[in-house]
mmCIF file of the C-alpha atoms, coordinates in Angstrom:
data_MODEL
# 
_entry.id   MODEL 
# 
loop_
_atom_site.group_PDB 
_atom_site.id 
_atom_site.type_symbol 
_atom_site.label_atom_id 
_atom_site.label_alt_id 
_atom_site.label_comp_id 
_atom_site.label_asym_id 
_atom_site.label_entity_id 
_atom_site.label_seq_id 
_atom_site.pdbx_PDB_ins_code 
_atom_site.Cartn_x 
_atom_site.Cartn_y 
_atom_site.Cartn_z 
_atom_site.occupancy 
_atom_site.B_iso_or_equiv 
_atom_site.pdbx_formal_charge 
_atom_site.auth_seq_id 
_atom_site.auth_comp_id 
_atom_site.auth_asym_id 
_atom_site.auth_atom_id 
_atom_site.pdbx_PDB_model_num 
ATOM 1   C CA . UNK A 1 1   ? -99.846  50.813 102.895 1.00 0.00 ? 1   UNK A CA 1 
ATOM 2   C CA . UNK A 1 2   ? -100.807 48.199 105.263 1.00 0.00 ? 2   UNK A CA 1 
ATOM 3   C CA . UNK A 1 3   ? -99.480  44.809 103.853 1.00 0.00 ? 3   UNK A CA 1 
ATOM 4   C CA . UNK A 1 4   ? -101.763 41.909 102.871 1.00 0.00 ? 4   UNK A CA 1 
ATOM 5   C CA . UNK A 1 5   ? -101.068 38.136 105.010 1.00 0.00 ? 5   UNK A CA 1 
ATOM 6   C CA . UNK A 1 6   ? -99.630  37.236 102.200 1.00 0.00 ? 6   UNK A CA 1 
ATOM 7   C CA . UNK A 1 7   ? -96.889  40.226 102.037 1.00 0.00 ? 7   UNK A CA 1 
ATOM 8   C CA . UNK A 1 8   ? -96.059  39.935 105.768 1.00 0.00 ? 8   UNK A CA 1 
ATOM 9   C CA . UNK A 1 9   ? -95.543  36.159 105.907 1.00 0.00 ? 9   UNK A CA 1 
ATOM 10  C CA . UNK A 1 10  ? -94.152  32.997 103.866 1.00 0.00 ? 10  UNK A CA 1 
ATOM 11  C CA . UNK A 1 11  ? -97.206  30.417 103.161 1.00 0.00 ? 11  UNK A CA 1 
ATOM 12  C CA . UNK A 1 12  ? -96.687  27.420 101.785 1.00 0.00 ? 12  UNK A CA 1 
ATOM 13  C CA . UNK A 1 13  ? -99.773  25.378 100.628 1.00 0.00 ? 13  UNK A CA 1 
ATOM 14  C CA . UNK A 1 14  ? -99.058  21.625 98.970  1.00 0.00 ? 14  UNK A CA 1 
ATOM 15  C CA . UNK A 1 15  ? -101.785 20.048 96.819  1.00 0.00 ? 15  UNK A CA 1 
ATOM 16  C CA . UNK A 1 16  ? -101.292 16.381 95.653  1.00 0.00 ? 16  UNK A CA 1 
ATOM 17  C CA . UNK A 1 17  ? -103.691 16.740 92.100  1.00 0.00 ? 17  UNK A CA 1 
ATOM 18  C CA . UNK A 1 18  ? -104.885 14.609 89.226  1.00 0.00 ? 18  UNK A CA 1 
ATOM 19  C CA . UNK A 1 19  ? -104.906 15.968 86.276  1.00 0.00 ? 19  UNK A CA 1 
ATOM 20  C CA . UNK A 1 20  ? -106.700 14.310 83.027  1.00 0.00 ? 20  UNK A CA 1 
ATOM 21  C CA . UNK A 1 21  ? -104.914 15.791 80.601  1.00 0.00 ? 21  UNK A CA 1 
ATOM 22  C CA . UNK A 1 22  ? -101.362 18.734 79.768  1.00 0.00 ? 22  UNK A CA 1 
ATOM 23  C CA . UNK A 1 23  ? -103.841 21.361 79.625  1.00 0.00 ? 23  UNK A CA 1 
ATOM 24  C CA . UNK A 1 24  ? -104.821 20.893 83.044  1.00 0.00 ? 24  UNK A CA 1 
ATOM 25  C CA . UNK A 1 25  ? -101.693 20.324 84.152  1.00 0.00 ? 25  UNK A CA 1 
ATOM 26  C CA . UNK A 1 26  ? -99.742  22.895 82.532  1.00 0.00 ? 26  UNK A CA 1 
ATOM 27  C CA . UNK A 1 27  ? -102.304 25.719 83.537  1.00 0.00 ? 27  UNK A CA 1 
ATOM 28  C CA . UNK A 1 28  ? -101.582 24.731 87.407  1.00 0.00 ? 28  UNK A CA 1 
ATOM 29  C CA . UNK A 1 29  ? -98.000  25.205 86.809  1.00 0.00 ? 29  UNK A CA 1 
ATOM 30  C CA . UNK A 1 30  ? -99.002  28.361 85.412  1.00 0.00 ? 30  UNK A CA 1 
ATOM 31  C CA . UNK A 1 31  ? -101.109 29.243 87.762  1.00 0.00 ? 31  UNK A CA 1 
ATOM 32  C CA . UNK A 1 32  ? -98.412  28.987 90.182  1.00 0.00 ? 32  UNK A CA 1 
ATOM 33  C CA . UNK A 1 33  ? -96.113  30.341 88.669  1.00 0.00 ? 33  UNK A CA 1 
ATOM 34  C CA . UNK A 1 34  ? -98.502  33.597 88.652  1.00 0.00 ? 34  UNK A CA 1 
ATOM 35  C CA . UNK A 1 35  ? -98.870  33.805 92.115  1.00 0.00 ? 35  UNK A CA 1 
ATOM 36  C CA . UNK A 1 36  ? -95.211  33.125 93.425  1.00 0.00 ? 36  UNK A CA 1 
ATOM 37  C CA . UNK A 1 37  ? -94.055  35.916 91.044  1.00 0.00 ? 37  UNK A CA 1 
ATOM 38  C CA . UNK A 1 38  ? -96.830  38.554 91.954  1.00 0.00 ? 38  UNK A CA 1 
ATOM 39  C CA . UNK A 1 39  ? -96.763  36.947 95.456  1.00 0.00 ? 39  UNK A CA 1 
ATOM 40  C CA . UNK A 1 40  ? -92.850  35.894 96.580  1.00 0.00 ? 40  UNK A CA 1 
ATOM 41  C CA . UNK A 1 41  ? -94.082  34.817 100.072 1.00 0.00 ? 41  UNK A CA 1 
ATOM 42  C CA . UNK A 1 42  ? -96.294  32.477 98.714  1.00 0.00 ? 42  UNK A CA 1 
ATOM 43  C CA . UNK A 1 43  ? -95.224  29.523 97.652  1.00 0.00 ? 43  UNK A CA 1 
ATOM 44  C CA . UNK A 1 44  ? -97.304  26.662 96.234  1.00 0.00 ? 44  UNK A CA 1 
ATOM 45  C CA . UNK A 1 45  ? -96.864  23.199 95.298  1.00 0.00 ? 45  UNK A CA 1 
ATOM 46  C CA . UNK A 1 46  ? -99.293  21.245 93.011  1.00 0.00 ? 46  UNK A CA 1 
ATOM 47  C CA . UNK A 1 47  ? -98.058  17.478 93.189  1.00 0.00 ? 47  UNK A CA 1 
ATOM 48  C CA . UNK A 1 48  ? -98.844  15.528 90.296  1.00 0.00 ? 48  UNK A CA 1 
ATOM 49  C CA . UNK A 1 49  ? -100.285 11.754 91.060  1.00 0.00 ? 49  UNK A CA 1 
ATOM 50  C CA . UNK A 1 50  ? -100.037 10.151 87.566  1.00 0.00 ? 50  UNK A CA 1 
ATOM 51  C CA . UNK A 1 51  ? -103.587 7.722  87.784  1.00 0.00 ? 51  UNK A CA 1 
ATOM 52  C CA . UNK A 1 52  ? -106.941 8.450  89.999  1.00 0.00 ? 52  UNK A CA 1 
ATOM 53  C CA . UNK A 1 53  ? -107.086 5.409  91.608  1.00 0.00 ? 53  UNK A CA 1 
ATOM 54  C CA . UNK A 1 54  ? -104.167 6.438  93.088  1.00 0.00 ? 54  UNK A CA 1 
ATOM 55  C CA . UNK A 1 55  ? -104.786 9.591  94.211  1.00 0.00 ? 55  UNK A CA 1 
ATOM 56  C CA . UNK A 1 56  ? -107.999 7.751  95.604  1.00 0.00 ? 56  UNK A CA 1 
ATOM 57  C CA . UNK A 1 57  ? -105.486 5.101  97.432  1.00 0.00 ? 57  UNK A CA 1 
ATOM 58  C CA . UNK A 1 58  ? -103.130 8.353  99.242  1.00 0.00 ? 58  UNK A CA 1 
ATOM 59  C CA . UNK A 1 59  ? -103.409 8.638  102.622 1.00 0.00 ? 59  UNK A CA 1 
ATOM 60  C CA . UNK A 1 60  ? -102.352 11.764 103.134 1.00 0.00 ? 60  UNK A CA 1 
ATOM 61  C CA . UNK A 1 61  ? -103.211 14.759 104.861 1.00 0.00 ? 61  UNK A CA 1 
ATOM 62  C CA . UNK A 1 62  ? -102.269 17.178 102.374 1.00 0.00 ? 62  UNK A CA 1 
ATOM 63  C CA . UNK A 1 63  ? -106.088 18.814 100.354 1.00 0.00 ? 63  UNK A CA 1 
ATOM 64  C CA . UNK A 1 64  ? -106.176 16.777 97.442  1.00 0.00 ? 64  UNK A CA 1 
ATOM 65  C CA . UNK A 1 65  ? -107.598 17.808 94.352  1.00 0.00 ? 65  UNK A CA 1 
ATOM 66  C CA . UNK A 1 66  ? -108.683 15.933 90.865  1.00 0.00 ? 66  UNK A CA 1 
ATOM 67  C CA . UNK A 1 67  ? -109.661 18.048 87.500  1.00 0.00 ? 67  UNK A CA 1 
ATOM 68  C CA . UNK A 1 68  ? -111.148 16.793 85.004  1.00 0.00 ? 68  UNK A CA 1 
ATOM 69  C CA . UNK A 1 69  ? -113.902 16.706 82.222  1.00 0.00 ? 69  UNK A CA 1 
ATOM 70  C CA . UNK A 1 70  ? -117.268 15.995 81.731  1.00 0.00 ? 70  UNK A CA 1 
ATOM 71  C CA . UNK A 1 71  ? -116.715 15.078 78.053  1.00 0.00 ? 71  UNK A CA 1 
ATOM 72  C CA . UNK A 1 72  ? -120.191 14.119 77.262  1.00 0.00 ? 72  UNK A CA 1 
ATOM 73  C CA . UNK A 1 73  ? -119.917 10.772 78.961  1.00 0.00 ? 73  UNK A CA 1 
ATOM 74  C CA . UNK A 1 74  ? -121.969 11.511 81.771  1.00 0.00 ? 74  UNK A CA 1 
ATOM 75  C CA . UNK A 1 75  ? -121.675 7.754  83.327  1.00 0.00 ? 75  UNK A CA 1 
ATOM 76  C CA . UNK A 1 76  ? -117.719 8.052  83.294  1.00 0.00 ? 76  UNK A CA 1 
ATOM 77  C CA . UNK A 1 77  ? -117.602 11.390 84.566  1.00 0.00 ? 77  UNK A CA 1 
ATOM 78  C CA . UNK A 1 78  ? -120.500 10.745 87.585  1.00 0.00 ? 78  UNK A CA 1 
ATOM 79  C CA . UNK A 1 79  ? -117.782 7.065  88.357  1.00 0.00 ? 79  UNK A CA 1 
ATOM 80  C CA . UNK A 1 80  ? -115.171 9.660  88.876  1.00 0.00 ? 80  UNK A CA 1 
ATOM 81  C CA . UNK A 1 81  ? -116.645 11.978 91.090  1.00 0.00 ? 81  UNK A CA 1 
ATOM 82  C CA . UNK A 1 82  ? -118.550 9.147  92.971  1.00 0.00 ? 82  UNK A CA 1 
ATOM 83  C CA . UNK A 1 83  ? -114.673 7.916  93.343  1.00 0.00 ? 83  UNK A CA 1 
ATOM 84  C CA . UNK A 1 84  ? -113.230 11.457 94.619  1.00 0.00 ? 84  UNK A CA 1 
ATOM 85  C CA . UNK A 1 85  ? -116.191 12.254 97.185  1.00 0.00 ? 85  UNK A CA 1 
ATOM 86  C CA . UNK A 1 86  ? -115.969 9.017  98.516  1.00 0.00 ? 86  UNK A CA 1 
ATOM 87  C CA . UNK A 1 87  ? -111.907 9.635  98.917  1.00 0.00 ? 87  UNK A CA 1 
ATOM 88  C CA . UNK A 1 88  ? -112.557 13.244 100.030 1.00 0.00 ? 88  UNK A CA 1 
ATOM 89  C CA . UNK A 1 89  ? -110.829 14.670 96.802  1.00 0.00 ? 89  UNK A CA 1 
ATOM 90  C CA . UNK A 1 90  ? -112.167 17.385 96.003  1.00 0.00 ? 90  UNK A CA 1 
ATOM 91  C CA . UNK A 1 91  ? -113.613 17.459 92.318  1.00 0.00 ? 91  UNK A CA 1 
ATOM 92  C CA . UNK A 1 92  ? -112.923 20.513 89.985  1.00 0.00 ? 92  UNK A CA 1 
ATOM 93  C CA . UNK A 1 93  ? -114.706 19.936 86.484  1.00 0.00 ? 93  UNK A CA 1 
ATOM 94  C CA . UNK A 1 94  ? -115.606 21.780 83.495  1.00 0.00 ? 94  UNK A CA 1 
ATOM 95  C CA . UNK A 1 95  ? -118.532 21.216 80.983  1.00 0.00 ? 95  UNK A CA 1 
ATOM 96  C CA . UNK A 1 96  ? -118.130 20.033 78.375  1.00 0.00 ? 96  UNK A CA 1 
ATOM 97  C CA . UNK A 1 97  ? -114.020 20.631 78.997  1.00 0.00 ? 97  UNK A CA 1 
ATOM 98  C CA . UNK A 1 98  ? -110.956 22.543 79.892  1.00 0.00 ? 98  UNK A CA 1 
ATOM 99  C CA . UNK A 1 99  ? -111.102 25.127 76.809  1.00 0.00 ? 99  UNK A CA 1 
ATOM 100 C CA . UNK A 1 100 ? -113.974 26.491 78.082  1.00 0.00 ? 100 UNK A CA 1 
ATOM 101 C CA . UNK A 1 101 ? -112.174 27.788 81.266  1.00 0.00 ? 101 UNK A CA 1 
ATOM 102 C CA . UNK A 1 102 ? -108.909 28.804 78.746  1.00 0.00 ? 102 UNK A CA 1 
ATOM 103 C CA . UNK A 1 103 ? -111.835 30.935 76.812  1.00 0.00 ? 103 UNK A CA 1 
ATOM 104 C CA . UNK A 1 104 ? -113.006 32.720 80.022  1.00 0.00 ? 104 UNK A CA 1 
ATOM 105 C CA . UNK A 1 105 ? -109.710 34.128 80.477  1.00 0.00 ? 105 UNK A CA 1 
ATOM 106 C CA . UNK A 1 106 ? -110.193 36.334 77.702  1.00 0.00 ? 106 UNK A CA 1 
ATOM 107 C CA . UNK A 1 107 ? -114.317 36.813 76.829  1.00 0.00 ? 107 UNK A CA 1 
ATOM 108 C CA . UNK A 1 108 ? -117.491 35.656 78.220  1.00 0.00 ? 108 UNK A CA 1 
ATOM 109 C CA . UNK A 1 109 ? -118.689 32.736 76.564  1.00 0.00 ? 109 UNK A CA 1 
ATOM 110 C CA . UNK A 1 110 ? -122.110 31.837 77.391  1.00 0.00 ? 110 UNK A CA 1 
ATOM 111 C CA . UNK A 1 111 ? -123.440 29.542 74.498  1.00 0.00 ? 111 UNK A CA 1 
ATOM 112 C CA . UNK A 1 112 ? -124.355 26.407 74.690  1.00 0.00 ? 112 UNK A CA 1 
ATOM 113 C CA . UNK A 1 113 ? -122.114 23.917 72.315  1.00 0.00 ? 113 UNK A CA 1 
ATOM 114 C CA . UNK A 1 114 ? -122.791 20.040 71.590  1.00 0.00 ? 114 UNK A CA 1 
ATOM 115 C CA . UNK A 1 115 ? -119.477 18.910 70.711  1.00 0.00 ? 115 UNK A CA 1 
ATOM 116 C CA . UNK A 1 116 ? -116.029 18.850 72.685  1.00 0.00 ? 116 UNK A CA 1 
ATOM 117 C CA . UNK A 1 117 ? -114.080 20.448 69.699  1.00 0.00 ? 117 UNK A CA 1 
ATOM 118 C CA . UNK A 1 118 ? -117.173 23.186 69.402  1.00 0.00 ? 118 UNK A CA 1 
ATOM 119 C CA . UNK A 1 119 ? -114.925 25.677 72.029  1.00 0.00 ? 119 UNK A CA 1 
ATOM 120 C CA . UNK A 1 120 ? -111.341 25.610 69.672  1.00 0.00 ? 120 UNK A CA 1 
ATOM 121 C CA . UNK A 1 121 ? -112.154 28.234 67.042  1.00 0.00 ? 121 UNK A CA 1 
ATOM 122 C CA . UNK A 1 122 ? -112.724 30.915 69.607  1.00 0.00 ? 122 UNK A CA 1 
ATOM 123 C CA . UNK A 1 123 ? -109.751 29.699 71.594  1.00 0.00 ? 123 UNK A CA 1 
ATOM 124 C CA . UNK A 1 124 ? -107.480 30.072 68.105  1.00 0.00 ? 124 UNK A CA 1 
ATOM 125 C CA . UNK A 1 125 ? -108.911 33.810 67.740  1.00 0.00 ? 125 UNK A CA 1 
ATOM 126 C CA . UNK A 1 126 ? -108.758 35.168 71.376  1.00 0.00 ? 126 UNK A CA 1 
ATOM 127 C CA . UNK A 1 127 ? -104.871 33.157 71.762  1.00 0.00 ? 127 UNK A CA 1 
ATOM 128 C CA . UNK A 1 128 ? -103.787 33.980 67.933  1.00 0.00 ? 128 UNK A CA 1 
ATOM 129 C CA . UNK A 1 129 ? -103.097 30.347 67.506  1.00 0.00 ? 129 UNK A CA 1 
ATOM 130 C CA . UNK A 1 130 ? -103.528 30.663 63.327  1.00 0.00 ? 130 UNK A CA 1 
ATOM 131 C CA . UNK A 1 131 ? -100.208 29.442 61.720  1.00 0.00 ? 131 UNK A CA 1 
ATOM 132 C CA . UNK A 1 132 ? -99.343  31.214 58.582  1.00 0.00 ? 132 UNK A CA 1 
ATOM 133 C CA . UNK A 1 133 ? -100.640 29.060 56.063  1.00 0.00 ? 133 UNK A CA 1 
ATOM 134 C CA . UNK A 1 134 ? -104.034 29.620 57.980  1.00 0.00 ? 134 UNK A CA 1 
ATOM 135 C CA . UNK A 1 135 ? -104.034 25.706 58.639  1.00 0.00 ? 135 UNK A CA 1 
ATOM 136 C CA . UNK A 1 136 ? -105.801 25.167 62.115  1.00 0.00 ? 136 UNK A CA 1 
ATOM 137 C CA . UNK A 1 137 ? -103.575 24.145 64.566  1.00 0.00 ? 137 UNK A CA 1 
ATOM 138 C CA . UNK A 1 138 ? -104.255 21.422 67.383  1.00 0.00 ? 138 UNK A CA 1 
ATOM 139 C CA . UNK A 1 139 ? -104.997 23.400 70.453  1.00 0.00 ? 139 UNK A CA 1 
ATOM 140 C CA . UNK A 1 140 ? -104.467 20.168 71.988  1.00 0.00 ? 140 UNK A CA 1 
ATOM 141 C CA . UNK A 1 141 ? -100.524 20.008 71.209  1.00 0.00 ? 141 UNK A CA 1 
ATOM 142 C CA . UNK A 1 142 ? -97.956  20.748 73.643  1.00 0.00 ? 142 UNK A CA 1 
ATOM 143 C CA . UNK A 1 143 ? -96.379  23.355 72.073  1.00 0.00 ? 143 UNK A CA 1 
ATOM 144 C CA . UNK A 1 144 ? -99.716  25.291 71.348  1.00 0.00 ? 144 UNK A CA 1 
ATOM 145 C CA . UNK A 1 145 ? -100.475 24.701 75.238  1.00 0.00 ? 145 UNK A CA 1 
ATOM 146 C CA . UNK A 1 146 ? -97.654  26.909 75.867  1.00 0.00 ? 146 UNK A CA 1 
ATOM 147 C CA . UNK A 1 147 ? -98.364  29.557 73.683  1.00 0.00 ? 147 UNK A CA 1 
ATOM 148 C CA . UNK A 1 148 ? -101.826 29.913 75.166  1.00 0.00 ? 148 UNK A CA 1 
ATOM 149 C CA . UNK A 1 149 ? -100.584 29.825 78.628  1.00 0.00 ? 149 UNK A CA 1 
ATOM 150 C CA . UNK A 1 150 ? -98.015  32.646 78.928  1.00 0.00 ? 150 UNK A CA 1 
ATOM 151 C CA . UNK A 1 151 ? -100.492 34.894 76.861  1.00 0.00 ? 151 UNK A CA 1 
ATOM 152 C CA . UNK A 1 152 ? -102.011 34.630 80.584  1.00 0.00 ? 152 UNK A CA 1 
ATOM 153 C CA . UNK A 1 153 ? -101.647 37.548 83.186  1.00 0.00 ? 153 UNK A CA 1 
ATOM 154 C CA . UNK A 1 154 ? -102.736 37.438 86.717  1.00 0.00 ? 154 UNK A CA 1 
ATOM 155 C CA . UNK A 1 155 ? -105.325 39.655 86.081  1.00 0.00 ? 155 UNK A CA 1 
ATOM 156 C CA . UNK A 1 156 ? -106.898 37.368 83.566  1.00 0.00 ? 156 UNK A CA 1 
ATOM 157 C CA . UNK A 1 157 ? -107.380 34.608 85.821  1.00 0.00 ? 157 UNK A CA 1 
ATOM 158 C CA . UNK A 1 158 ? -108.950 37.285 87.894  1.00 0.00 ? 158 UNK A CA 1 
ATOM 159 C CA . UNK A 1 159 ? -111.383 37.746 84.635  1.00 0.00 ? 159 UNK A CA 1 
ATOM 160 C CA . UNK A 1 160 ? -111.876 34.183 84.226  1.00 0.00 ? 160 UNK A CA 1 
ATOM 161 C CA . UNK A 1 161 ? -113.391 34.348 87.851  1.00 0.00 ? 161 UNK A CA 1 
ATOM 162 C CA . UNK A 1 162 ? -115.687 36.839 87.236  1.00 0.00 ? 162 UNK A CA 1 
ATOM 163 C CA . UNK A 1 163 ? -116.518 35.383 83.840  1.00 0.00 ? 163 UNK A CA 1 
ATOM 164 C CA . UNK A 1 164 ? -117.480 32.107 85.656  1.00 0.00 ? 164 UNK A CA 1 
ATOM 165 C CA . UNK A 1 165 ? -119.410 33.084 88.159  1.00 0.00 ? 165 UNK A CA 1 
ATOM 166 C CA . UNK A 1 166 ? -121.442 35.501 86.184  1.00 0.00 ? 166 UNK A CA 1 
ATOM 167 C CA . UNK A 1 167 ? -122.076 32.416 84.381  1.00 0.00 ? 167 UNK A CA 1 
ATOM 168 C CA . UNK A 1 168 ? -122.808 30.315 86.353  1.00 0.00 ? 168 UNK A CA 1 
ATOM 169 C CA . UNK A 1 169 ? -124.782 32.957 88.565  1.00 0.00 ? 169 UNK A CA 1 
ATOM 170 C CA . UNK A 1 170 ? -127.428 32.848 85.660  1.00 0.00 ? 170 UNK A CA 1 
ATOM 171 C CA . UNK A 1 171 ? -127.919 28.899 85.507  1.00 0.00 ? 171 UNK A CA 1 
ATOM 172 C CA . UNK A 1 172 ? -131.305 26.848 86.614  1.00 0.00 ? 172 UNK A CA 1 
ATOM 173 C CA . UNK A 1 173 ? -130.860 26.130 90.062  1.00 0.00 ? 173 UNK A CA 1 
ATOM 174 C CA . UNK A 1 174 ? -133.554 22.784 88.957  1.00 0.00 ? 174 UNK A CA 1 
ATOM 175 C CA . UNK A 1 175 ? -130.688 22.143 86.222  1.00 0.00 ? 175 UNK A CA 1 
ATOM 176 C CA . UNK A 1 176 ? -128.399 20.534 88.372  1.00 0.00 ? 176 UNK A CA 1 
ATOM 177 C CA . UNK A 1 177 ? -127.243 17.236 88.697  1.00 0.00 ? 177 UNK A CA 1 
ATOM 178 C CA . UNK A 1 178 ? -126.607 15.430 91.982  1.00 0.00 ? 178 UNK A CA 1 
ATOM 179 C CA . UNK A 1 179 ? -124.279 12.850 92.694  1.00 0.00 ? 179 UNK A CA 1 
ATOM 180 C CA . UNK A 1 180 ? -124.149 10.695 95.617  1.00 0.00 ? 180 UNK A CA 1 
ATOM 181 C CA . UNK A 1 181 ? -125.718 14.049 97.487  1.00 0.00 ? 181 UNK A CA 1 
ATOM 182 C CA . UNK A 1 182 ? -122.803 15.378 97.810  1.00 0.00 ? 182 UNK A CA 1 
ATOM 183 C CA . UNK A 1 183 ? -121.341 16.782 94.724  1.00 0.00 ? 183 UNK A CA 1 
ATOM 184 C CA . UNK A 1 184 ? -123.819 18.617 91.856  1.00 0.00 ? 184 UNK A CA 1 
ATOM 185 C CA . UNK A 1 185 ? -122.426 20.295 88.481  1.00 0.00 ? 185 UNK A CA 1 
ATOM 186 C CA . UNK A 1 186 ? -123.965 22.111 85.344  1.00 0.00 ? 186 UNK A CA 1 
ATOM 187 C CA . UNK A 1 187 ? -124.995 21.901 81.916  1.00 0.00 ? 187 UNK A CA 1 
ATOM 188 C CA . UNK A 1 188 ? -122.201 23.531 79.449  1.00 0.00 ? 188 UNK A CA 1 
ATOM 189 C CA . UNK A 1 189 ? -120.921 26.049 79.692  1.00 0.00 ? 189 UNK A CA 1 
ATOM 190 C CA . UNK A 1 190 ? -120.617 25.480 83.060  1.00 0.00 ? 190 UNK A CA 1 
ATOM 191 C CA . UNK A 1 191 ? -117.232 24.753 85.704  1.00 0.00 ? 191 UNK A CA 1 
ATOM 192 C CA . UNK A 1 192 ? -116.396 25.067 89.356  1.00 0.00 ? 192 UNK A CA 1 
ATOM 193 C CA . UNK A 1 193 ? -112.611 25.944 88.930  1.00 0.00 ? 193 UNK A CA 1 
ATOM 194 C CA . UNK A 1 194 ? -112.813 29.575 90.130  1.00 0.00 ? 194 UNK A CA 1 
ATOM 195 C CA . UNK A 1 195 ? -114.048 28.190 93.335  1.00 0.00 ? 195 UNK A CA 1 
ATOM 196 C CA . UNK A 1 196 ? -111.085 26.701 94.075  1.00 0.00 ? 196 UNK A CA 1 
ATOM 197 C CA . UNK A 1 197 ? -109.052 29.512 93.315  1.00 0.00 ? 197 UNK A CA 1 
ATOM 198 C CA . UNK A 1 198 ? -110.908 31.778 95.097  1.00 0.00 ? 198 UNK A CA 1 
ATOM 199 C CA . UNK A 1 199 ? -110.653 29.220 98.351  1.00 0.00 ? 199 UNK A CA 1 
ATOM 200 C CA . UNK A 1 200 ? -106.649 29.288 97.223  1.00 0.00 ? 200 UNK A CA 1 
ATOM 201 C CA . UNK A 1 201 ? -106.540 32.957 97.491  1.00 0.00 ? 201 UNK A CA 1 
ATOM 202 C CA . UNK A 1 202 ? -108.574 33.365 100.527 1.00 0.00 ? 202 UNK A CA 1 
ATOM 203 C CA . UNK A 1 203 ? -106.166 30.475 102.798 1.00 0.00 ? 203 UNK A CA 1 
ATOM 204 C CA . UNK A 1 204 ? -103.032 32.723 101.279 1.00 0.00 ? 204 UNK A CA 1 
ATOM 205 C CA . UNK A 1 205 ? -104.595 36.384 101.601 1.00 0.00 ? 205 UNK A CA 1 
ATOM 206 C CA . UNK A 1 206 ? -103.950 37.182 97.857  1.00 0.00 ? 206 UNK A CA 1 
ATOM 207 C CA . UNK A 1 207 ? -106.134 39.650 96.123  1.00 0.00 ? 207 UNK A CA 1 
ATOM 208 C CA . UNK A 1 208 ? -105.670 39.891 92.390  1.00 0.00 ? 208 UNK A CA 1 
# 
């Protein structure tokens, strides 16, 4: 069987990252773990920078990414996008929030929502997050984030990419909003996280 680039040579990729929340930080840690387990010759470092302003002023030549949500706050979201595009930082966004990206690992969800918590019931269902007293667990608690991420497999990352591409392909192009003519985003449900992962796959030669 013909070996891929990722199997033939040692490949290292390093990113300096700003994460808006614990979900995002731990997800990228899980992504690293899954890739390095399945492709031992690939080594990925996601170096966390605590504040977006710190990343903006980071003079490193290392690729920089910022992962944050729309969160129903257009002004704040676009201000962060402007900071990033000016500093050549790749923006990875979710609209409304990162719950959508987690959900797409398990199912295609293509409904517009009104509030940040509107994905959570679906998250609890697909990731089995109901406790013994049938009370709703807070999916943002660290133990529940870990519970969710442990259930994500390498194949389900591919599922999330497929679901994202299908949903995004159905967007009305006139609905996209531009920021400084350098970045565009869409109404929920929307994300561009899959684009970064596909780019990472291409640069490392891995195939799910």
